[in-house]
N, C-alpha and C positions, 0 to 999 in steps of 0.2 A: 568455069563459065560465069559463076556468080561474081567472082572478083573482077572479071573483065567488064561486066555490065557496069559495076559501080566505078571502076577506073574511068570508063567512058563518060559517065555522068559528071564526075568531078574534074575531069580533064587532067588526070594524073593518078598518083597512087592513092587509092581510097583508104581512109582511116576513119573509123567511127568517132574518134575523139579529136583528131587534128585536121583532117581533110574530108569534110562531108558536105560541103556547099556545092550544089549543082551548078556547073558552069555552062553546060550545053543543053539548053531546053529541048532541042531536037532529039537528043538522046532519050528523052522520056518516052516519046512515041515509039522509038526503036525498041526500047526495053519492053514496052507492052506488047508489041508485035512479036518480039522474040519469045516472050513467055507463052504465046499461043502454041509454040512447038516444044515446050519443055514439059517434063513430067511433073506431077503434082507436088512432089517433094521439093523440087527445084523452085517451082512457082511459090510455094509457101515460104521458102527461105528468102527469096528475093523480096516478096511483099513484106515480110517481117523486118528485114533490114531497111527497106525503103520507108516503111511507116516510122521506123525509129529516127531516120534522118529528117523526115518531115516534122516530127515533134521537136527536133532540136533547132529548127531554123525557120523563121518567117520568110526569109529569102527563098528557101526551098519550096515553101507553100506557094509563094508568088510565082515561081518558075513553073510549077505544076498547073497553076491557073492559066498562065500565059500559054502553056503548051496544050491546053485543052484536055488534061488528064481525065477529068470526069467523063467527058464525051467518049474518049477511047475505052474507058473501063465499062461504061454502060452499054456500048456496042457489043461487048464480049461477055457480059455477066451471065447471060442465059446459057452460054456454051461451056462454062468452066465448072469444075468440081465444086460441090456445095461448100466444102471446107474453105476453098479459095474465095468463093463468092462472099 
């Protein structure tokens, strides 16, 4: 499932070194909504990889800003496990 999430974000086969630029901003909101239904381990893995790709690209940071990621996260932060928050 984690691989599928990232494939959707980058619009193809995700690769942390070669294909990590977010192509579909709408997928960011979908990712956050999907994480609402995942176990803590899956959430931690997704957020770990996601933060890694954000650190690698200003374009990814801009995509998250445009998609309203902060708002999506703040709406959920009080409902998630402390480790994830």
